[in-house]
C-alpha positions in Angstrom: 6.0 -7.4 -12.6 5.9 -4.7 -15.4 7.9 -7.2 -17.6 4.9 -9.8 -17.1 2.6 -7.1 -18.0 4.4 -6.2 -21.2 4.7 -10.0 -22.3 0.9 -10.4 -21.5 0.0 -7.3 -23.5 1.9 -8.4 -26.5 0.6 -12.0 -26.3 -3.1 -10.5 -26.1 -2.3 -8.0 -29.0 -1.2 -10.9 -31.1 -4.0 -13.1 -30.2 -6.5 -10.4 -30.7 -5.2 -9.1 -34.1 -8.0 -10.2 -36.2 -10.6 -8.7 -33.8 -8.8 -5.4 -33.6 -8.7 -5.2 -37.4 -12.5 -4.9 -37.3 -12.5 -1.9 -34.7 -12.8 1.7 -35.8 -9.7 3.3 -36.5 -7.7 5.7 -34.1 -8.6 9.3 -33.9 -6.2 11.3 -36.1 -5.3 13.4 -32.9 -3.8 10.4 -31.2 -2.1 9.2 -34.5 -0.3 12.4 -34.9 0.4 13.1 -31.2 1.4 9.5 -30.3 -1.0 9.4 -27.5 -2.1 5.9 -26.7 -5.9 5.1 -26.3 -6.9 4.3 -22.8 -7.4 0.6 -22.2 -10.9 0.1 -20.6 -9.8 -3.4 -19.4 -6.6 -2.0 -17.7 -8.8 0.9 -16.2 -11.2 -1.7 -14.7 -8.2 -3.7 -13.4 -6.8 -0.6 -11.8 -10.0 0.5 -10.3 -10.5 -3.0 -8.8 -6.9 -2.9 -7.3 -7.6 0.6 -5.8 -11.0 -0.7 -4.4 -9.0 -3.8 -2.9 -6.5 -1.6 -1.3 -9.3 0.8 0.2 -11.0 -2.2 1.6 -7.7 -3.8 3.2 -5.9 -0.7 3.9 -7.9 2.2 3.9 -10.9 3.9 5.5 -12.0 1.5 8.2 -8.4 0.6 8.9 -7.6 4.3 9.6 -10.5 4.8 11.8 -9.6 1.6 13.9 -6.0 2.8 14.1 -7.1 6.2 15.3 -8.9 4.5 18.1 -5.6 2.7 18.9 -3.8 5.8 19.0 -6.4 7.3 21.4 -6.0 4.3 23.8 -2.1 4.7 23.3 -2.1 8.3 24.0 -4.6 8.2 26.7 -2.5 5.7 28.7 0.5 7.9 28.2 -0.5 10.5 30.8 -0.3 13.3 28.5 -2.4 16.3 29.2 -5.7 16.1 27.4 -5.1 19.0 25.1 -1.6 17.5 24.0 -3.3 14.1 23.7 -6.2 15.3 21.7 -3.7 17.2 19.3 -1.6 14.3 18.8 -4.4 11.9 18.1 -5.9 14.1 15.6 -2.6 15.2 13.9 -1.1 11.6 13.7 -4.8 10.3 12.6 -4.6 13.0 9.7 -1.0 12.1 8.9 -1.8 8.3 8.8 -5.0 9.0 6.5 -2.7 11.0 4.2 0.1 8.5 4.1 -2.3 5.6 3.5 -4.3 7.4 0.7 -0.7 8.2 -1.0 0.3 4.6 -0.4 -2.8 3.3 -2.1 -2.2 5.3 -5.2 1.5 4.2 -5.1 0.5 0.5 -4.8 -2.7 0.4 -7.2 -0.4 -0.7 -10.2 1.6 -3.3 -8.3 -1.7 -4.7 -7.1 -3.2 -4.8 -10.4 0.1 -6.4 -11.9 0.0 -9.1 -8.9 -3.6 -10.0 -8.9 -5.8 -11.1 -11.7 -9.1 -9.5 -12.1 -10.9 -12.6 -10.9 -8.8 -12.7 -7.7 -9.5 -8.9 -7.0 -13.2 -9.4 -7.7 -13.3 -12.3 -5.3 -11.2 -10.4 -2.6 -13.4 -7.4 -2.7 -16.5 -9.4 -2.5 -15.0 -11.0 0.5 -13.5 -7.8 2.3 -16.8 -5.9 1.4 -18.8 -8.4 3.5 -19.3 -8.1 7.2 -17.1 -11.1 7.9 -14.5 -9.8 5.7 -14.5 -6.4 7.4 -14.2 -8.2 10.6 -11.3 -10.1 9.4 -9.5 -7.0 8.4 -10.3 -5.5 11.9 -8.9 -8.7 13.5 -5.6 -8.5 11.3 -5.1 -5.0 12.4 -5.3 -5.9 16.0 -3.1 -9.0 15.6 -0.5 -6.9 13.7 -0.6 -4.5 16.7 -0.2 -7.6 19.0 2.6 -9.0 16.9 4.5 -5.5 17.0 4.0 -5.4 20.7 5.5 -8.9 21.2 8.2 -8.5 18.6 9.7 -5.1 19.8 11.1 -6.2 23.3 12.6 -9.3 21.4 13.9 -7.6 18.5 15.4 -4.3 19.8 18.2 -6.0 21.9 19.0 -8.2 19.0 19.2 -5.2 16.7 21.5 -3.4 19.3 23.7 -6.5 19.5 23.8 -6.7 15.6 24.8 -3.1 15.4 27.4 -3.5 18.0 28.9 -6.4 15.9 28.7 -4.4 12.8 30.4 -1.4 14.3 33.4 -3.6 15.7 33.9 -4.8 12.1 33.0 -1.8 10.2 33.3 1.9 10.5 30.1 3.2 11.9 30.7 6.8 11.3 30.3 6.5 7.6 26.9 4.6 8.4 25.6 7.4 10.8 26.6 10.1 8.0 24.7 8.1 5.4 21.7 7.9 7.6 21.8 11.7 8.6 21.9 12.6 4.7 18.9 10.4 4.0 16.7 12.3 6.4 17.7 15.8 5.1 
């Protein structure tokens, strides 16, 4: 993705050469320090990418997932105090992770979608029907997980048994343990 962005930027620089020649010179501080000037078009593109992610992965989604956690923990039979603590703590954790993920994905989304695509998607997801679609997608993803887990788990177990018959699983376990330290 970044290669495409670099090629696109180079092509734009070549095409925009005559227009850029008429712009004001760079401030001396930027020339001396090598600091590049912020690109307003790129900043706008990144802001659109962030807004798209907030609409499709952020705020309302986190609230909806908190509600699903309340239902899930409510059906678990946990004491009320423990259930409330888990819902609050897991909800806060989820919100933090989603906010960090949005920041991490922003550049990739900007590289993947054009400004026009982002503006169109934002207009849709910012509408009542778009927000409804996001809520339903979350519900469907939860249902998909519930359907897949009983199907997936025995198959993964069988696959790992086959793997351990063919390869040394102790090395795999040690590597997994190291990755969680």
